[in-house]
C-alpha positions in Angstrom: 36.5 -17.7 -7.4 33.2 -19.1 -6.5 30.0 -17.0 -6.6 29.4 -15.8 -3.1 26.7 -16.7 -0.5 5.9 15.8 -9.3 4.2 15.4 -6.1 3.2 11.8 -6.5 6.8 10.6 -6.7 7.0 10.0 -2.9 4.4 7.3 -3.1 5.9 5.6 -6.1 9.4 5.7 -4.6 8.3 4.6 -1.2 5.9 1.8 -2.0 7.0 -1.8 -1.7 10.7 -1.1 -1.3 11.5 -4.3 0.6 9.4 -6.0 3.1 9.5 -3.1 5.5 11.3 0.1 4.5 11.1 1.9 7.8 14.3 2.7 9.7 12.4 3.3 13.0 13.7 1.6 16.1 12.5 1.5 19.7 15.1 2.5 22.2 14.2 2.5 25.9 10.5 3.2 25.1 11.3 6.0 22.7 10.9 5.8 18.9 14.1 6.9 17.2 14.8 7.6 13.5 11.3 8.5 12.6 11.3 10.1 9.1 8.8 12.7 8.0 9.3 13.7 4.3 8.0 16.8 2.6 7.1 16.2 -1.1 8.9 18.5 -3.6 5.4 19.2 -5.0 4.6 21.0 -1.8 5.2 24.8 -2.2 7.9 26.1 0.1 6.5 27.1 3.4 8.5 27.1 6.6 5.3 27.0 8.6 4.9 23.4 7.5 8.2 22.5 9.3 7.1 24.3 12.5 3.7 22.6 12.3 5.3 19.2 11.9 7.3 19.8 15.0 4.2 20.9 16.9 2.2 17.9 15.6 4.9 15.4 16.7 5.4 17.0 20.1 1.7 17.0 21.0 1.4 13.5 19.5 4.2 12.2 21.7 2.4 13.2 24.9 -0.9 11.8 23.6 0.8 8.5 22.6 2.5 8.4 26.0 -0.8 8.6 27.9 -2.6 6.3 25.5 0.0 3.5 25.9 -0.1 3.7 29.7 3.1 5.9 29.9 5.2 3.4 27.9 5.9 4.9 24.4 6.8 8.3 22.9 8.6 9.9 20.0 12.2 10.5 20.7 14.1 11.5 17.5 12.5 12.6 14.3 14.1 13.6 10.9 12.3 16.0 8.6 13.3 15.7 5.0 13.3 19.0 3.1 12.9 18.8 -0.7 15.9 19.6 -2.9 13.9 22.4 -4.6 13.4 24.4 -1.3 15.9 27.1 -0.5 19.1 26.4 1.4 19.1 27.1 5.2 22.0 26.9 7.6 19.9 24.6 9.8 19.5 22.0 7.1 22.0 19.1 7.1 22.8 16.4 4.6 20.9 13.1 5.1 22.7 9.8 5.7 20.5 6.8 5.2 17.4 8.9 5.5 15.5 9.1 2.2 12.0 9.3 0.8 12.2 5.6 0.3 12.2 5.1 4.1 9.8 7.8 5.0 7.2 6.9 7.7 5.1 10.0 7.1 4.7 11.7 3.8 3.5 15.3 3.6 2.2 15.6 0.1 -0.7 17.0 -1.9 -4.0 15.1 -1.6 -4.8 12.0 -3.6 -7.5 14.0 -5.3 -7.9 17.8 -5.1 -9.9 18.8 -2.0 -9.6 15.4 -0.3 -7.4 15.9 2.8 -8.1 12.9 4.9 -5.1 11.5 6.8 -4.6 7.9 6.1 -2.1 5.0 6.3 -1.2 2.8 3.4 -1.7 -0.7 4.9 -2.6 -3.6 2.7 -1.4 -6.6 4.8 -3.0 -8.4 7.7 -3.7 -7.8 11.4 -0.5 -7.0 13.4 1.5 -6.5 10.2 3.2 -3.1 9.8 1.9 -0.6 7.3 3.8 1.2 4.5 3.5 4.9 5.3 1.2 7.7 6.6 0.0 10.4 4.2 -0.8 13.9 5.5 -1.6 16.8 3.2 -0.1 20.3 3.7 -3.5 21.8 4.6 -4.0 19.1 7.2 -0.6 19.7 8.7 -1.2 23.4 8.8 -4.4 22.9 10.8 -6.9 23.8 8.1 -8.8 20.6 8.5 -9.0 20.4 12.3 -12.8 20.7 12.3 -13.2 17.6 10.2 -10.4 15.4 11.6 -9.4 16.9 14.9 -5.9 18.1 16.1 -3.1 16.8 13.9 -1.2 15.3 16.9 -4.1 13.1 17.8 -4.5 12.0 14.1 -0.8 11.1 14.0 -1.3 8.7 16.9 -4.4 7.2 15.2 -2.3 6.6 12.0 0.7 5.5 13.9 -1.3 2.6 15.4 -2.2 1.6 11.8 1.4 1.9 10.7 3.3 0.4 13.6 1.0 -2.2 15.1 -1.3 -3.2 12.2 -4.6 -2.4 13.8 -7.7 -1.2 11.9 -10.4 1.4 12.3 -13.3 0.9 14.6 -15.8 2.6 12.3 -16.8 1.4 8.8 -18.0 3.7 6.1 -19.3 0.7 4.1 -21.3 -0.6 7.1 -21.9 2.5 9.3 -24.7 0.9 11.2 -25.6 -2.6 12.5 -28.4 -4.3 14.3 -27.3 -4.9 17.9 -28.4 -7.6 20.4 -30.5 -4.9 22.1 -32.6 -5.0 18.9 -31.7 -1.4 18.0 -29.8 0.1 15.2 -26.4 1.2 16.5 -23.6 3.2 14.8 -20.5 1.2 14.2 -18.1 2.5 16.9 -16.0 1.6 19.9 -16.9 2.0 22.6 -20.7 2.1 22.6 -20.4 4.6 25.5 -19.8 7.3 22.8 -23.2 9.1 22.6 -24.7 11.0 19.7 -27.5 11.2 17.2 -28.2 9.4 13.9 -29.5 11.9 11.5 -29.7 12.9 7.8 -28.1 16.3 7.6 -27.8 18.1 4.2 -26.9 21.6 3.3 -27.3 23.8 0.2 -25.7 27.2 0.5 -26.5 28.5 4.0 -29.6 26.4 4.4 -29.3 23.1 6.2 -32.0 20.4 6.8 -31.9 17.9 9.6 -34.3 14.9 9.8 -34.5 11.5 11.4 -33.0 8.5 9.5 -35.4 6.2 7.6 -35.1 2.5 7.3 -33.8 0.9 4.1 -36.2 -1.8 3.0 -33.4 -4.0 1.8 -30.9 -3.8 4.6 -33.4 -3.1 7.4 -30.8 -0.6 8.6 -30.6 3.2 8.1 -30.6 4.7 4.7 -27.4 5.6 2.8 -27.4 9.4 3.8 -27.8 8.7 7.5 -24.8 9.7 9.6 -23.8 9.4 13.3 -23.1 12.8 14.9 -21.3 12.4 18.3 -22.1 14.7 21.2 -19.5 17.4 21.4 -19.3 16.9 25.2 -18.5 13.3 26.1 -17.2 11.4 29.1 -16.1 8.3 27.3 -12.3 7.8 26.9 -12.2 5.2 24.1 -11.4 4.8 21.4 -8.7 6.5 19.5 -9.2 4.2 16.5 -12.9 5.3 16.3 -12.7 9.0 16.4 -9.7 10.6 17.9 -11.2 14.1 17.3 -13.5 13.7 20.3 -12.0 15.7 23.2 -12.6 13.1 25.9 -11.0 10.2 23.9 -7.6 9.4 25.2 -7.5 5.6 25.1 -7.7 2.6 22.9 -10.6 0.2 23.3 -9.6 -2.8 25.5 -11.0 -6.2 26.2 -13.5 -4.8 28.7 -15.1 -2.0 26.6 -14.5 -3.4 23.1 -17.6 -3.5 20.9 -17.4 -7.0 19.3 -20.8 -6.6 17.8 -19.8 -3.8 15.4 -18.9 -4.7 11.8 -15.6 -2.7 12.1 -12.5 -3.6 10.2 -10.8 -4.2 13.5 -13.3 -6.9 14.3 -13.1 -8.4 10.8 -9.4 -8.4 10.4 -8.3 -9.0 14.0 -10.7 -11.8 14.9 -12.8 -9.6 17.3 -9.8 -8.7 19.4 -9.7 -5.2 20.8 -7.1 -2.6 19.7 -5.3 -2.8 23.0 -5.1 -6.6 22.9 -3.4 -6.4 19.5 -1.1 -3.5 20.4 0.0 -5.0 23.7 0.9 -8.2 21.9 3.4 -6.3 19.6 7.2 -6.4 20.0 7.1 -2.8 21.1 5.5 -3.8 24.4 7.5 -7.0 25.0 10.1 -5.3 27.2 8.6 -2.0 28.1 7.6 -0.7 31.6 5.7 2.5 32.5 7.9 5.5 33.0 7.7 7.4 36.3 8.3 10.8 34.7 6.9 12.5 31.6 8.9 11.8 28.4 11.4 14.3 27.0 10.5 16.5 24.1 11.2 15.0 20.7 14.5 16.0 19.1 14.2 17.1 15.4 16.8 17.0 12.6 16.2 19.0 9.5 17.7 17.2 6.5 17.8 18.6 3.0 17.9 16.3 -0.1 20.9 17.0 -2.3 22.0 15.7 -5.7 22.4 12.0 -6.0 25.9 10.5 -5.6 26.5 7.0 -6.9 29.7 4.9 -7.2 29.6 1.7 -9.1 31.8 -1.0 -7.5 32.1 -3.7 -10.1 33.6 -7.2 -9.6 36.2 -8.2 -12.3 37.6 -11.2 -10.4 38.4 -14.5 -12.2 35.0 -16.1 -11.5 33.4 -13.3 -13.6 34.8 -14.9 -16.7 32.4 -17.8 -16.5 28.7 -18.0 -17.6 29.2 -14.8 -19.7 29.0 -12.8 -16.4 31.4 -10.0 -17.2 29.7 -9.2 -20.4 26.3 -9.4 -18.9 27.4 -7.1 -16.1 28.7 -4.6 -18.7 25.4 -4.7 -20.6 23.4 -4.0 -17.5 25.7 -1.4 -16.2 25.8 0.4 -19.5 22.0 0.4 -19.6 22.0 1.9 -16.1 24.5 4.6 -17.2 22.8 5.4 -20.5 19.2 5.4 -19.3 18.5 4.8 -15.6 20.7 7.2 -13.7 19.1 10.6 -13.5 20.4 13.8 -14.9 22.3 15.9 -12.3 23.6 12.8 -10.5 27.3 12.4 -9.7 28.7 9.0 -10.7 32.0 7.3 -10.2 33.3 3.8 -10.9 35.6 1.4 -9.2 36.7 -2.1 -10.4 38.0 -4.7 -8.0 39.4 -8.2 -7.8 42.2 -8.8 -5.2 42.7 -5.1 -5.2 40.6 -2.0 -6.2 41.1 0.3 -9.2 39.5 3.7 -9.5 38.3 3.8 -13.0 36.5 7.2 -12.8 36.3 9.8 -10.2 32.8 11.5 -9.7 31.4 13.0 -12.9 28.1 14.9 -12.9 25.7 13.7 -15.5 24.7 16.7 -17.6 24.3 15.2 -21.1 24.9 12.0 -23.1 28.6 12.8 -23.2 29.1 12.0 -19.5 27.1 8.8 -19.9 29.1 7.6 -22.8 32.4 8.5 -21.1 31.5 6.4 -18.0 30.3 3.5 -20.2 33.7 3.4 -21.8 35.3 2.6 -18.4 33.5 -0.7 -17.9 35.9 -3.7 -17.3 37.1 -5.7 -20.3 38.8 -8.7 -18.6 38.3 -10.8 -15.5 41.1 -12.2 -13.4 42.3 -12.5 -9.8 40.7 -12.9 -6.4 37.9 -11.0 -4.6 38.4 -8.1 -2.2 35.0 -6.5 -1.6 36.3 -4.2 1.1 39.0 -2.8 -1.2 36.3 -1.8 -3.7 34.0 -0.2 -1.0 36.9 1.7 0.6 38.1 3.1 -2.8 34.5 4.2 -3.5 34.4 6.1 -0.2 37.6 7.7 -1.0 36.6 9.2 -4.4 33.3 10.4 -2.8 35.2 12.2 0.0 37.5 13.8 -2.6 34.5 15.6 -4.0 32.2 16.1 -1.0 34.5 15.7 2.0 31.9 13.2 3.4 30.0 10.1 2.4 26.7 10.9 4.1 23.8 10.0 1.8 26.0 8.6 -1.0 25.2 5.3 -2.7 27.4 2.3 -3.5 26.2 -0.1 -6.1 28.1 -3.3 -5.4 28.0 -6.1 -8.0 29.8 -9.3 -7.2 29.7 -13.0 -7.8 32.5 -14.0 -5.4 32.8 -15.0 -1.8 35.2 -13.0 0.4 36.2 -14.2 3.8 37.5 -10.7 4.8 34.3 -8.8 4.0 33.4 -8.3 7.7 36.6 -6.4 8.2 35.0 -3.2 6.7 31.6 -3.6 8.4 32.3 -0.9 10.9 33.5 1.5 8.2 30.3 0.9 6.3 28.1 1.5 9.4 29.9 4.7 10.2 30.0 6.0 6.6 26.4 7.2 6.4 26.4 5.7 2.9 23.8 3.3 1.4 25.0 0.0 0.1 23.0 -1.7 -2.7 23.9 -5.3 -3.5 23.5 -7.0 -6.9 24.4 -10.6 -6.4 25.2 -12.4 -9.7 24.9 -16.1 -9.5 23.7 -18.7 -6.9 25.1 -17.6 -3.6 26.3 -14.5 -1.7 28.2 -13.7 1.5 25.7 -13.0 4.4 27.9 -10.1 5.5 27.2 -8.2 2.3 23.5 -8.7 2.8 23.9 -7.4 6.3 25.5 -4.3 4.8 22.4 -3.6 2.7 20.2 -4.1 5.8 22.1 -1.8 8.1 22.4 1.0 5.6 18.9 0.8 4.1 20.1 -0.4 0.7 18.5 -2.7 -1.9 19.2 -6.4 -2.3 18.9 -7.6 -5.9 19.7 -11.0 -7.5 20.3 -12.2 -11.0 20.8 -15.9 -12.0 23.1 -17.1 -14.7 20.1 -17.6 -17.0 20.5 -14.6 -19.4 17.1 -15.1 -20.9 15.5 -14.0 -17.6 17.1 -10.6 -18.1 17.5 -10.4 -14.4 20.7 -8.4 -14.3 19.3 -5.6 -16.4 16.2 -5.7 -14.2 18.3 -5.5 -11.1 20.2 -2.4 -12.2 16.9 -0.9 -13.4 15.4 -1.2 -9.9 18.1 1.2 -8.6 16.3 4.4 -9.6 16.8 7.3 -7.1 14.8 7.2 -3.9 14.7 11.0 -3.9 14.0 12.1 -7.5 10.8 13.2 -9.1 8.9 10.4 -10.8 8.9 12.3 -14.0 12.7 11.8 -14.2 12.7 8.1 -13.6 12.9 5.5 -16.3 10.0 3.2 -16.1 10.3 -0.3 -17.5 7.6 -1.1 -20.1 9.0 -4.5 -21.2 11.7 -6.9 -20.1 11.8 -10.4 -21.6 14.2 -12.9 -23.3 14.4 -16.2 -25.0 16.9 -18.9 -25.8 16.2 -19.8 -29.5 16.9 -23.2 -30.9 14.8 -24.5 -33.7 12.7 -21.3 -34.3 15.2 -18.4 -34.5 12.6 -15.6 -34.3 11.6 -13.6 -31.3 8.6 -11.5 -31.9 6.5 -9.3 -29.7 4.8 -6.0 -29.0 5.3 -3.1 -26.5 2.5 -0.8 -25.4 3.4 2.9 -25.0 0.5 4.7 -23.3 -0.1 8.4 -23.0 1.4 8.7 -19.5 4.8 7.8 -20.7 6.8 8.2 -24.0 9.6 10.6 -23.2 13.2 9.3 -23.6 11.9 5.9 -24.7 14.8 3.5 -25.0 14.9 0.1 -26.7 17.8 -2.3 -25.7 18.5 -5.6 -27.4 21.2 -8.0 -26.2 22.6 -11.3 -27.5 25.1 -14.0 -26.6 26.8 -15.0 -29.8 26.1 -12.9 -32.9 24.2 -9.7 -33.6 20.6 -10.5 -34.6 18.5 -8.9 -37.3 16.4 -6.2 -35.6 13.1 -4.8 -36.9 11.0 -2.3 -35.0 7.7 -0.7 -36.2 5.9 2.2 -34.6 2.1 2.2 -34.1 1.6 3.6 -37.6 3.6 0.7 -39.1 6.7 2.8 -39.9 9.9 0.8 -39.7 12.3 2.4 -37.3 16.0 2.5 -38.0 19.0 3.9 -36.2 19.9 1.2 -33.7 23.4 1.8 -32.2 25.3 -1.5 -32.2 28.0 -2.3 -29.6 29.7 -5.5 -30.9 32.0 -5.7 -27.9 29.2 -5.6 -25.3 26.9 -7.5 -27.6 24.1 -5.0 -27.4 22.2 -2.6 -29.6 20.0 0.3 -28.5 17.7 2.9 -29.9 16.6 6.1 -28.2 13.3 7.7 -29.6 13.7 11.5 -29.7 10.9 13.6 -28.1 7.8 11.7 -27.0 7.2 8.3 -28.6 3.9 7.7 -30.4 1.2 6.3 -28.2 0.0 2.8 -29.2 1.4 -0.7 -30.0 5.0 -1.0 -31.1 6.0 -4.2 -32.8 9.4 -5.8 -32.8 10.9 -8.8 -34.6 14.4 -10.2 -33.7 16.0 -12.9 -35.8 18.9 -14.8 -34.4 21.8 -15.7 -36.8 22.8 -19.0 -35.0 21.0 -21.7 -33.1 21.0 -21.8 -29.2 21.2 -18.0 -29.2 19.9 -16.0 -26.2 18.2 -12.7 -27.0 16.6 -10.2 -24.6 14.8 -6.9 -25.1 14.2 -4.2 -22.6 12.1 -1.1 -23.1 12.1 1.9 -20.8 10.4 5.3 -20.9 9.8 8.4 -18.8 6.7 10.3 -18.0 5.4 12.1 -21.0 5.0 15.3 -19.0 5.3 16.4 -15.4 1.7 17.3 -15.0 0.3 13.8 -15.6 1.2 10.9 -13.2 2.4 7.8 -15.0 1.1 4.4 -14.3 3.5 2.4 -12.2 4.0 -1.1 -10.8 6.0 -2.0 -7.7 6.5 -5.4 -6.2 7.8 -7.1 -3.0 7.7 -10.2 -0.9 6.3 -10.1 2.6 9.7 -11.2 4.0 13.3 -10.8 2.9 14.3 -14.1 4.7 12.2 -17.1 5.2 12.5 -20.6 6.6 10.7 -23.6 4.9 7.9 -24.5 5.1 6.5 -21.1 6.1 4.6 -19.6 3.2 5.4 -16.3 1.6 3.2 -13.7 0.0 3.9 -11.8 -3.2 2.5 -8.2 -3.5 2.4 -6.0 -6.5 0.9 -2.5 -6.4 -0.4 -0.9 -9.6 -1.2 2.8 -9.4 -1.5 6.0 -11.3 -0.2 8.6 -8.8 -1.9 7.9 -5.5 -4.9 6.2 -7.1 -5.1 2.3 -7.2 -5.5 0.8 -10.7 -8.1 -2.0 -10.7 -8.7 -4.7 -13.3 -5.1 -5.2 -14.4 -3.6 -8.6 -15.3 -0.7 -9.0 -13.0 1.8 -11.9 -13.2 4.7 -12.7 -10.9 7.9 -14.5 -12.0 9.9 -16.0 -9.2 13.3 -17.4 -10.1 15.5 -19.6 -7.9 19.3 -19.4 -7.8 19.6 -22.1 -10.5 17.2 -20.4 -12.8 13.9 -22.3 -12.2 11.0 -20.0 -12.7 7.6 -20.2 -11.0 4.8 -18.1 -12.5 1.9 -16.8 -10.4 -1.2 -14.9 -11.4 -1.7 -12.2 -8.7 -5.2 -11.3 -7.6 -6.9 -8.3 -6.1 -10.0 -10.2 -4.9 -9.9 -9.7 -1.2 -9.4 -13.5 -0.7 -6.6 -15.8 0.3 -3.4 -13.8 0.5 -5.1 -10.6 -0.7 -6.3 -8.6 2.4 -8.5 -6.0 0.6 -10.5 -6.3 -2.5 -10.1 -3.6 -5.2 -7.3 -1.6 -3.4 -4.8 -1.9 -6.4 -2.6 -4.4 -4.5 -2.5 -7.8 -6.2 -1.4 -10.7 -4.1 -0.8 -14.5 -4.0 0.8 -17.1 -1.7 4.1 -18.5 -2.8 5.0 -22.0 -1.5 6.6 -23.7 -4.6 10.1 -23.6 -3.1 12.6 -25.7 -5.2 15.9 -25.1 -3.4 17.7 -23.2 -0.6 19.2 -19.9 -1.4 18.3 -16.8 -3.2 15.2 -16.1 -5.3 14.4 -13.1 -7.4 10.9 -11.5 -8.0 9.8 -9.9 -11.2 6.3 -8.6 -11.9 4.4 -7.8 -15.1 1.2 -5.7 -15.1 -1.0 -5.2 -18.2 -4.2 -3.4 -18.6 -6.5 -3.5 -21.6 -8.4 -0.6 -23.1 -11.5 0.3 -21.1 -11.0 -2.8 -18.9 -8.8 -1.3 -16.2 -10.0 1.5 -13.9 -8.7 4.0 -11.4 -10.3 3.8 -7.9 -11.4 7.1 -6.6 -12.8 5.8 -3.4 -11.6 7.1 0.0 -8.6 5.1 1.1 -8.9 2.6 4.0 -7.2 3.0 7.4 -7.8 6.7 7.8 -8.7 9.2 10.5 -12.5 9.3 10.9 -14.1 12.3 9.2 -16.5 14.0 11.6 -19.6 15.3 9.8 -20.4 17.5 12.8 -21.3 17.6 16.5 -24.3 17.6 18.6 -24.4 20.7 20.8 -27.3 21.3 23.1 -29.4 18.9 21.1 -28.7 20.6 17.8 -26.3 19.5 15.0 -23.4 21.8 14.2 -22.2 20.5 10.8 -18.7 20.5 9.5 -17.8 21.3 5.9 -18.9 18.3 3.8 -16.4 16.1 2.0 -16.4 16.4 -1.8 -18.6 13.9 -3.6 -16.4 11.6 -5.8 -17.3 8.7 -8.1 -16.1 5.3 -7.2 -14.0 4.6 -10.4 -12.7 6.2 -13.6 -12.1 4.1 -16.7 -8.6 4.0 -18.1 -9.3 4.4 -21.9 -6.1 2.9 -23.2 -3.9 -0.2 -22.8 -0.7 -0.2 -20.8 2.1 -2.5 -19.7 4.8 -2.3 -17.0 7.4 -4.6 -15.5 9.4 -4.2 -12.3 11.9 -6.0 -10.1 10.7 -6.9 -6.6 14.3 -7.6 -5.3 15.7 -10.7 -3.8 14.8 -13.0 -0.9 16.4 -16.0 0.8 14.9 -19.4 1.6 16.5 -21.9 4.0 15.8 -25.3 5.6 14.4 -26.9 2.4 15.0 -30.7 2.5 15.2 -33.1 -0.4 13.4 -35.8 1.7 9.9 -36.8 0.8 7.4 -34.6 2.7 3.8 -35.0 3.7 1.1 -32.4 2.7 2.2 -29.3 4.7 -0.2 -26.6 3.5 -3.9 -26.4 4.5 -6.5 -24.4 2.6 -6.3 -20.6 3.0 -8.6 -18.9 5.4 -11.9 -17.7 4.0 -12.1 -13.9 4.7 -15.0 -12.7 2.6 -17.9 -14.9 3.9 -21.2 -13.0 3.5 -24.7 -14.1 4.7 -28.1 -12.8 3.3 -31.5 -13.9 4.7 -34.3 -14.8 2.3 -37.5 -15.6 4.3 -36.6 -18.7 6.3 -33.4 -19.5 4.5 -29.9 -18.0 4.5 -27.7 -17.7 1.4 -23.9 -17.7 1.9 -21.3 -16.5 -0.6 -17.5 -16.7 -0.4 -14.4 -17.1 -2.5 -13.2 -20.7 -2.7 -9.8 -21.5 -1.1 -7.5 -24.2 -2.5 -6.1 -27.5 -1.4 -2.8 -25.7 -0.7 -3.7 -22.2 0.4 -5.1 -20.7 -2.8 -4.1 -23.5 -5.3 -6.2 -26.5 -6.2 -9.6 -27.4 -4.7 -10.6 -28.2 -1.1 -12.2 -31.6 -0.3 -15.1 -30.3 1.8 -16.5 -27.4 3.9 -17.6 -27.4 7.5 -20.3 -24.8 8.2 -21.5 -24.1 11.8 -23.8 -21.6 13.4 -24.3 -20.2 16.9 -26.2 -17.5 18.7 -23.0 -16.3 20.3 -20.2 -14.8 18.3 -17.6 -15.6 20.9 -18.8 -19.2 21.3 -18.5 -19.7 17.6 -15.0 -18.2 17.5 -13.6 -20.0 20.6 -15.5 -23.3 20.4 -16.3 -23.8 16.8 -16.2 -27.6 16.9 -19.1 -27.7 19.3 -21.3 -25.3 17.5 -24.4 -26.4 15.5 -23.3 -28.0 12.2 -25.0 -27.3 8.9 -25.7 -30.2 6.5 -23.3 -29.6 3.5 -23.8 -32.9 1.8 -24.8 -31.2 -1.5 -22.1 -28.6 -1.4 -19.4 -29.5 -3.9 -16.3 -27.2 -3.7 -15.1 -25.4 -6.8 -11.6 -24.5 -7.8 -9.7 -21.9 -5.8 -10.7 -18.3 -6.4 -14.1 -19.3 -7.7 -17.2 -17.8 -6.2 -19.1 -20.2 -3.9 -22.9 -20.1 -3.1 -24.8 -22.1 -0.6 -28.3 -21.8 0.8 -29.6 -23.5 3.9 -32.4 -23.4 6.4 -30.9 -22.7 9.9 -31.6 -25.0 12.7 -32.7 -24.0 16.2 -30.2 -21.9 18.1 -29.5 -23.3 21.6 -28.6 -20.0 23.2 -31.5 -18.4 25.0 -32.6 -14.9 24.0 -30.3 -15.1 20.9 -30.9 -12.1 18.6 -28.6 -13.2 15.7 -27.3 -16.2 13.9 -23.5 -16.2 13.5 -22.0 -18.3 10.8 -18.4 -19.5 10.1 -16.7 -21.9 7.7 -13.6 -24.1 7.8 -12.2 -25.8 4.7 -10.7 -29.3 4.7 -8.3 -30.6 2.1 -7.6 -34.1 0.9 -5.0 -34.7 3.6 -7.6 -33.7 6.2 -5.7 -30.4 6.9 -8.1 -27.8 8.1 -8.0 -24.0 7.4 -8.2 -21.3 9.9 -11.8 -20.3 10.9 -13.3 -17.9 8.4 -14.6 -14.4 9.2 -17.9 -14.6 11.0 -21.0 -13.6 9.1 -24.3 -12.6 10.9 -28.0 -12.6 10.2 -30.4 -10.7 12.5 -33.4 -12.7 13.8 -35.5 -9.5 14.1 -36.2 -6.2 12.4 -34.2 -3.6 14.4 -35.9 -0.6 15.9 -35.1 2.8 14.5 -34.6 5.8 16.8 -37.6 7.0 18.7 -39.6 10.1 17.5 -39.7 9.1 13.9 -41.4 12.4 12.9 -39.6 14.8 10.6 -37.7 17.7 12.2 -36.7 20.4 9.8 -34.3 23.1 10.8 -33.2 25.8 8.5 -30.1 27.4 9.9 -30.2 30.1 7.2 -33.7 31.4 8.2 -33.9 34.2 10.8 -35.7 33.0 14.0 -37.9 36.1 14.3 -39.0 35.5 10.7 -39.8 31.9 11.6 -41.9 33.1 14.6 -43.8 35.7 12.5 -44.5 33.0 9.9 -45.9 30.7 12.6 -48.0 33.5 14.1 -49.2 34.5 10.6 -50.2 30.9 9.9 -52.3 30.8 13.1 -54.0 34.1 12.2 -54.8 32.8 8.7 -56.2 29.6 10.1 -58.3 31.5 12.7 -59.8 33.8 10.0 -60.7 30.8 7.9 -62.3 29.1 10.9 -64.2 32.3 11.8 -65.6 32.7 8.2 -66.6 29.0 8.1 -68.5 29.3 11.4 -70.2 32.5 10.2 -71.4 30.9 7.0 -72.7 27.8 8.8 -74.6 30.0 11.2 -76.1 32.0 8.3 -77.3 28.7 6.6 -78.9 27.5 9.8 -80.7 30.8 10.3 -81.9 30.7 6.6 -83.4 27.2 7.0 -85.7 28.2 10.0 -89.5 29.0 9.3 -90.4 32.6 9.5 -92.8 33.7 12.4 -95.0 36.8 12.7 -94.9 39.5 15.4 
């Protein structure tokens, strides 16, 4: 046979599971299969379910009106945690899982911080990952600060579904407008309000006018924009959906292109509506004549995991040591990865299927060992994938009478021309199919099975030293289990040893992990000599050796010691292949472990289109910054490309310091499957957790202007920007498989231009302007560009739309640096041709050695004036905690005191004048 063609767990399970994990589909203008998942860390409260229903129902009407009567929410599934009580209304999920959730209802990222936000780390028009609402937000306890939850859902849905951005900017809340005034960053400018400093201590609040910052020439840091409570302006939902009159998105007519909003920066100054209406959701939709129907809700309760291994033992599995490698990886999955409480069965198949084990519930190591003993020992015969899948369905039905929500882990290396014969059965089963393809090709029909059922697609080459097969099984942790129960991979590496027969290394166990720590060593020929020392230098014994499967493993009882563990493996023969894998679980359920998750931006790609690698490093919901992150991309024949991933906000990386590390991948070597693996490491006191408010969130309203007075809302908690991680850590993770096509062996010209510059910044210094940006490369973010073209204009749109005719800056002395270096350039601007220009707008294009030109950079600006602050610069103090009559008496008392002082002064002066006159007789 040939090889064939605790509460934070939601976030960790969901993030980066394939290029887009959502199961949502648009059917006749109605969104179907929307999934809203309640975190098991949320205390049981049926009010949350009812409030979710109310939120979605009101959001559907709001969305319908905002999209010109085109789109609404049609069907929504609410996932109930397994630890909530049973209810006759709750049904068993099918493909719905936390992995595919569109909205997560979970505790806040940091206690007391309840902002609704969308995790979105890609570019304009790219879909986001998920929406996060806290229980207090859903229950309506934060309506003052963020407005009604239904409106907030529409705001976040625009982030999630259409890849648009906010029209406010907390980092740049004000800007100098062409009217030579300081304006609040917003859209549209028709939204009225006041710019004020408003601070409270206890019941006493002080309001005053904003002062100018001497450096920025804009308002000081504590200045905020307070909207008028009563407005007439209808746009925009992406500025502040909590304003009662706001029912529309900004469009081309009322869009504020001057504002330094993320929407302008990321979407090239296009309005929200221009981006939204260009999405696939609007391609074939027409306005409805009647109001939309009410959303239909399904209540689905998570139950114990059910998994059946369907393992190929056809004749082709006897080559390349495939059968034994499959058994090593499957045994590791059974001994360490699969969670306690799960039900597990096993089927072998070649030309026919063989039930090796009916479903057994994992209670202890006894069940794990019993299942491991049933792994296949010989390979022969043909390949009948459908026989294996149907037998798996049968043993699941024998235990549960249905296959809804069950998982099939299918490992195969063979082609099967009959595999489409069971496609309908798979679609109707309600089961999830995970594919592990072993070797260089796989039947497209099996990939289709994973796509239609929401399963995972993993790939392992025949190069055992890559450890890809163990990584692939390790990636199949439950999508519905608490993170504290999941085995996290700390190390996964291998070597083929020839002259030097030693394989030495270290593994870091940090304080967030250490429970159920498991060391696995595999070999190809003879058992190696294994030495392992704990952080105190104590030699560890007790490895269990399995000569048949060619593996040895050691489980550390209790919680492993924190620190650096050292291993030394000595091969007994030359050309030996050794691998080591180390996994561990969270040290305790109250502390979130550090995790890494990885993915490509696409599952299928056609040459020469570039791809992007993403890896997210987090502790709970908090991004981890300053880590060293490396991606390993392996082709079907075992060629590995290594990439250093960056979180610098340049090139492929959309946002600096968001914990998502990115890089372009263009080094395609052949058509077919590729696998992704990522390693993240952090040094002691070099990595930090970001405590900043997340991007892409509903705007917090500090208060409202009512009858000329500010009515403040509860303030947000003050939080430091970062928190140092005081220990080292290491993690590895599989990012799944992707497929490349249309690669040719013919010689090709230079196909890739420099990447777009996205972080251009301009700062004036007397009569000069200093520019800074991150250098792109000759091919996207690799190499060095040949030259830069810098142009300026007095019109932002002229510069964007007619860059080639804008005024060019002399860059003769500007010598480009290597990609990802920081560039600096100072110049004296020329005369701007536009009359009445108030700003100089600046942009850059990069040119490589083949004269390929990058996309136009983001547009930086420099004001040609000092903007005017609000009129009436005098201070205006207002103590809301002081009684008005007391204030009046104080004022009257002050007047009386002043009057007495004046009276006494006049009296004294008169007495002095009288004393100085000469006396006269009578």
